[in-house]
C-alpha positions as CSV (number, residue, x, y, z in Angstrom):
1,M,12.4,2.8,-14.1
2,T,15.1,5.4,-14.9
3,G,15.6,9.0,-14.0
4,G,16.0,8.6,-10.2
5,V,18.4,10.7,-8.2
6,P,20.2,9.9,-4.9
7,L,17.6,10.1,-2.1
8,A,19.2,8.3,0.8
9,E,22.7,7.1,1.9
10,V,23.8,4.1,3.9
11,V,26.3,5.2,6.6
12,R,28.2,2.5,8.5
13,S,30.7,3.5,11.2
14,G,30.8,7.0,9.8
15,F,31.6,5.8,6.3
16,V,29.1,6.1,3.4
17,E,29.0,2.6,1.9
18,G,26.1,3.1,-0.5
19,R,23.3,5.2,-1.8
20,H,19.7,4.6,-2.9
21,R,18.3,6.4,-5.9
22,G,14.7,7.1,-6.7
23,S,12.0,9.7,-7.4
24,V,9.6,11.5,-5.2
25,V,6.9,14.1,-5.6
26,V,5.3,16.4,-3.0
27,L,1.9,18.1,-3.6
28,D,0.3,20.8,-1.6
29,A,-3.3,20.7,-0.5
30,G,-4.4,22.1,-3.8
31,G,-2.6,19.5,-5.8
32,S,0.3,21.7,-7.0
33,V,3.8,20.3,-7.0
34,V,5.8,22.0,-4.2
35,D,8.9,19.9,-4.5
36,S,10.1,16.8,-6.4
37,A,13.2,14.8,-7.2
38,G,13.9,12.5,-10.1
39,D,11.3,11.5,-12.7
40,V,7.8,11.8,-11.4
41,K,6.0,11.7,-14.8
42,T,7.1,8.4,-16.2
43,P,4.7,5.6,-15.2
44,I,5.7,3.0,-12.6
45,F,3.9,0.0,-11.1
46,P,2.6,1.3,-7.8
47,R,2.1,-2.3,-6.7
48,S,0.1,-2.4,-3.5
49,A,-0.2,1.4,-3.3
50,N,-2.9,0.9,-5.9
51,K,-5.1,-1.1,-3.4
52,P,-7.2,1.8,-2.1
53,L,-8.0,2.7,-5.7
54,Q,-8.8,-0.9,-6.5
55,A,-11.1,-1.0,-3.5
56,I,-13.1,1.9,-5.0
57,G,-13.7,-0.2,-8.1
58,M,-14.9,-3.0,-5.9
59,L,-17.3,-0.8,-4.0
60,R,-18.6,0.6,-7.3
61,S,-19.2,-3.0,-8.3
62,G,-21.5,-3.7,-5.4
63,L,-19.1,-4.7,-2.6
64,R,-20.8,-3.9,0.7
65,L,-19.0,-4.3,4.1
66,V,-20.6,-3.4,7.4
67,D,-17.4,-3.3,9.4
68,P,-14.9,-0.6,8.3
69,G,-12.1,-2.9,9.5
70,D,-13.1,-5.3,6.7
71,L,-12.8,-2.5,4.2
72,A,-9.3,-1.7,5.6
73,L,-8.5,-5.4,5.1
74,V,-9.5,-5.2,1.4
75,C,-7.0,-2.4,1.1
76,A,-4.3,-4.2,3.1
77,S,-1.0,-5.7,2.6
78,H,-1.5,-7.5,5.9
79,F,1.0,-9.3,7.9
80,G,-0.9,-12.6,8.3
81,E,-1.4,-12.2,12.0
82,D,-4.3,-13.9,13.7
83,Q,-6.6,-10.9,13.4
84,H,-6.0,-10.7,9.7
85,V,-6.5,-14.3,8.9
86,A,-9.7,-14.4,11.1
87,R,-11.2,-11.5,9.2
88,V,-10.4,-13.1,5.8
89,R,-12.0,-16.4,6.9
90,A,-15.1,-14.6,8.3
91,L,-15.6,-12.6,5.1
92,L,-15.3,-15.8,3.0
93,R,-17.8,-17.6,5.3
94,S,-20.3,-14.8,5.1
95,A,-20.4,-15.3,1.3
96,G,-20.6,-19.1,1.5
97,L,-17.0,-19.4,0.2
98,D,-14.0,-21.3,1.4
99,E,-10.3,-20.6,1.0
100,G,-10.2,-22.5,-2.2
101,A,-12.0,-19.6,-4.0
102,L,-8.9,-17.4,-3.5
103,R,-6.4,-17.2,-6.3
104,C,-3.6,-15.4,-4.5
105,P,-0.7,-17.8,-4.0
106,P,-0.2,-19.6,-0.7
107,D,2.3,-18.0,1.7
108,L,3.5,-17.8,5.2
109,P,2.6,-14.7,7.3
110,L,4.9,-11.7,6.8
111,H,4.9,-11.3,10.6
112,Q,7.9,-13.4,11.6
113,P,6.7,-14.5,15.1
114,T,3.4,-15.5,13.6
115,A,5.1,-17.4,10.8
116,E,7.3,-19.2,13.3
117,A,4.2,-20.2,15.3
118,V,2.5,-21.5,12.3
119,L,5.5,-23.7,11.5
120,R,5.9,-24.9,15.1
121,A,2.2,-26.0,15.0
122,G,2.9,-28.1,11.9
123,G,1.2,-25.6,9.5
124,G,2.5,-24.2,6.3
125,R,1.8,-21.8,3.5
126,S,-1.9,-21.0,2.8
127,R,-3.8,-18.5,0.7
128,V,-5.5,-16.8,3.6
129,Q,-2.1,-15.9,5.1
130,M,-0.9,-14.3,1.9
131,N,-0.7,-10.5,2.4
132,C,-3.1,-9.8,-0.5
133,S,-5.8,-12.2,0.6
134,G,-8.0,-9.4,1.9
135,K,-8.0,-7.8,-1.6
136,H,-8.8,-11.1,-3.3
137,T,-11.6,-11.7,-0.9
138,G,-13.0,-8.2,-1.7
139,M,-12.8,-9.1,-5.3
140,L,-14.8,-12.3,-4.8
141,L,-17.5,-10.5,-2.8
142,A,-17.8,-7.8,-5.4
143,C,-18.2,-10.4,-8.1
144,L,-21.0,-12.1,-6.1
145,A,-22.7,-8.7,-5.6
146,S,-22.7,-8.0,-9.3
147,G,-23.6,-11.5,-10.4
148,W,-20.3,-12.0,-12.2
149,S,-18.5,-15.3,-12.5
150,L,-15.9,-16.1,-9.8
151,E,-13.9,-17.9,-12.4
152,E,-10.9,-16.0,-13.5
153,Y,-11.9,-12.9,-11.5
154,W,-8.2,-12.0,-11.4
155,L,-7.7,-11.7,-15.1
156,P,-7.6,-8.2,-16.8
157,E,-10.5,-9.0,-19.1
158,H,-12.9,-9.9,-16.3
159,P,-15.7,-7.3,-15.8
160,L,-14.5,-6.6,-12.2
161,Q,-11.0,-5.8,-13.3
162,A,-12.4,-3.5,-16.0
163,R,-14.3,-1.6,-13.3
164,I,-11.2,-1.4,-11.2
165,R,-9.2,-0.1,-14.1
166,L,-11.7,2.7,-14.6
167,A,-11.4,3.7,-11.0
168,V,-7.6,3.7,-11.0
169,E,-7.5,5.8,-14.2
170,E,-10.1,8.2,-12.9
171,F,-8.3,8.9,-9.7
172,T,-4.8,9.1,-11.1
173,G,-6.1,11.2,-14.0
174,E,-4.1,9.0,-16.4
175,P,-4.8,6.1,-18.7
176,A,-3.1,3.0,-17.5
177,A,0.3,3.0,-19.2
178,A,0.8,-0.7,-18.8
179,V,-1.0,-3.7,-17.2
180,G,1.2,-6.2,-15.4
181,V,0.7,-9.2,-13.1
182,D,1.2,-8.3,-9.5
183,G,2.8,-10.6,-7.0
184,C,-0.6,-11.8,-5.9
185,G,-1.7,-12.7,-9.5
186,A,-4.1,-9.8,-9.9
187,P,-3.5,-7.0,-12.4
188,V,-1.3,-4.1,-11.5
189,L,-1.8,-0.8,-13.5
190,A,1.0,1.6,-14.2
191,A,0.7,5.3,-13.3
192,S,3.1,8.1,-12.6
193,L,4.1,9.2,-9.1
194,A,2.4,12.5,-9.8
195,G,-0.8,10.7,-10.6
196,L,-0.5,8.5,-7.6
197,A,0.0,11.4,-5.2
198,S,-2.9,13.2,-6.8
199,A,-5.1,10.1,-6.3
200,Y,-4.3,9.9,-2.6
201,L,-5.0,13.6,-2.1
202,R,-8.4,13.0,-3.6
203,L,-9.1,10.2,-1.2
204,V,-8.5,12.3,1.9
205,S,-10.1,15.4,0.5
206,A,-13.3,13.9,-0.6
207,A,-16.7,14.6,1.0
208,P,-17.6,12.5,4.0
209,G,-19.7,9.5,2.9
210,S,-18.3,9.4,-0.6
211,I,-16.8,6.0,-1.6
212,E,-13.3,7.4,-1.8
213,R,-13.5,9.0,1.6
214,T,-15.0,5.9,3.1
215,V,-11.9,4.0,1.9
216,A,-9.6,6.5,3.4
217,D,-11.5,6.7,6.7
218,A,-11.5,2.9,7.0
219,M,-7.8,2.6,6.5
220,R,-7.0,5.4,8.9
221,A,-9.3,4.0,11.6
222,H,-7.7,0.5,11.3
223,P,-4.0,0.9,10.6
224,E,-3.2,-2.4,12.3
225,V,-5.4,-4.1,9.7
226,V,-3.8,-2.3,6.8
227,A,-0.4,-3.8,7.6
228,G,0.5,-5.2,11.0
229,T,2.7,-5.2,14.1
230,G,5.8,-3.0,13.4
231,A,4.8,-2.2,9.8
232,E,5.6,1.2,8.3
233,D,2.0,2.0,7.2
234,T,0.7,1.0,10.7
235,L,3.3,3.0,12.6
236,V,3.1,6.2,10.5
237,M,-0.8,6.3,10.6
238,R,-0.8,5.7,14.3
239,A,1.9,8.4,14.9
240,M,0.2,11.0,12.7
241,P,-3.6,10.8,13.0
242,G,-5.3,11.8,9.8
243,L,-2.5,10.7,7.5
244,L,-3.3,8.0,5.0
245,S,-0.4,5.7,4.0
246,K,0.0,2.7,1.8
247,G,3.2,1.1,0.7
248,G,3.9,-1.1,-2.3
249,A,6.6,-3.6,-3.3
250,E,9.7,-2.4,-5.0
251,G,10.2,0.7,-2.8
252,V,6.8,2.4,-3.5
253,I,4.8,4.4,-0.9
254,A,2.1,7.1,-1.1
255,V,0.7,9.2,1.7
256,A,-1.8,12.1,2.0
257,I,-3.0,14.4,4.8
258,P,-6.2,16.4,4.4
259,E,-5.6,20.2,4.0
260,V,-1.9,19.6,3.9
261,G,-0.8,17.6,0.8
262,A,0.4,14.3,-0.5
263,V,3.7,12.4,-1.3
264,A,4.4,9.5,-3.6
265,M,7.8,7.8,-3.9
266,K,9.6,5.0,-5.8
267,I,13.0,3.8,-4.8
268,E,14.8,2.8,-8.0
269,D,16.5,-0.4,-6.8
270,G,13.3,-1.6,-5.1
271,S,14.7,-1.4,-1.6
272,M,12.2,-0.8,1.2
273,R,14.6,0.6,3.9
274,P,15.1,4.1,2.5
275,R,11.3,4.8,2.2
276,M,10.6,6.1,5.7
277,P,13.6,8.4,6.0
278,V,12.8,10.0,2.5
279,L,9.1,10.1,3.2
280,L,9.6,12.0,6.5
281,S,11.9,14.4,4.7
282,A,9.2,15.0,2.2
283,L,6.5,15.5,4.8
284,R,8.7,18.1,6.6
285,R,8.7,20.1,3.3
286,L,4.9,20.3,3.8
287,G,5.4,21.6,7.3
288,V,4.4,18.4,9.0
289,D,5.6,17.9,12.6
290,V,7.2,14.5,12.3
291,P,7.8,12.5,15.5
292,A,11.5,12.3,16.2
293,N,11.7,8.6,16.7
294,L,9.8,7.7,13.5
295,G,11.6,6.5,10.4
296,E,14.9,5.5,12.0
297,V,16.6,2.7,10.0
298,P,19.6,1.5,12.0
299,L,22.5,-0.5,10.6
300,L,23.9,-3.3,12.8
301,G,27.4,-4.5,13.4
302,G,28.0,-7.3,15.8
303,G,24.3,-7.0,16.8
304,E,24.7,-3.3,17.8
305,P,23.8,-0.1,16.0
306,V,26.7,1.2,14.0
307,G,25.1,3.5,11.5
308,A,21.8,4.3,9.7
309,V,20.1,4.8,6.4
310,R,19.3,8.5,6.2
311,A,17.7,10.8,3.7
312,I,20.0,13.1,1.7
313,W,17.1,14.9,-0.2
């Protein structure tokens, strides 16, 4: 990605020691651009910010989940905490599958205390603990519902992935500019930040009961499932009810608020730490009342706060 501009600076002991560049777009409730910085038209890989759109493709392929929390899990980059792993295992059992059906790579939980507990108990990496295991479980269940093979369900040419691609392209309003392999092994489809923000706005603005609104509602009702303890998506959705948020690797995040607008961002160097300060700056441009304690990113020196990462856009 190129075309980013300085969005945040790193201040230590009153001295600016670095800056993060990136691009961000802010849409109003009608989908018009009210502010932007950098290049918001060139495609990027939204990474896990694509998950709500991928879930739409799964639902259109026959995925049926009784518990909205399970749908939130399908959209999640979960932290591998006990509640997340239990949900994944329960969904697999409900379909007569075991963990061996998953093709996401084995991993330790992202939640550090949980990862330490796993290691203390003599455990190790597993597929159910990987942060995309909910998405992969949803893919497996969608394949079963449509009578498709579970073999190679993660490959772009599989019928499920073709359905998912149609959904992503429909909601971003753009043909996929590139198809890559995401960190979990499933396809990741490139779209612009403008298209990503527009897609999120459609999710929260859709009619109640529609597939896209069902996805948005499930995520907003279960923010702890979407991410986990202390995670940005969880914190921001809890702090601002009605807001939909989903981050992605390499410094991506997209949010939307019904009747207010949407934001999509990409930090050029892939850093995660400037996302919240810049996101909150963008939301303020929409007139959103942002909690004062949200988005603080302290820098430590000797174990004590000596500075912060702050938005300069």
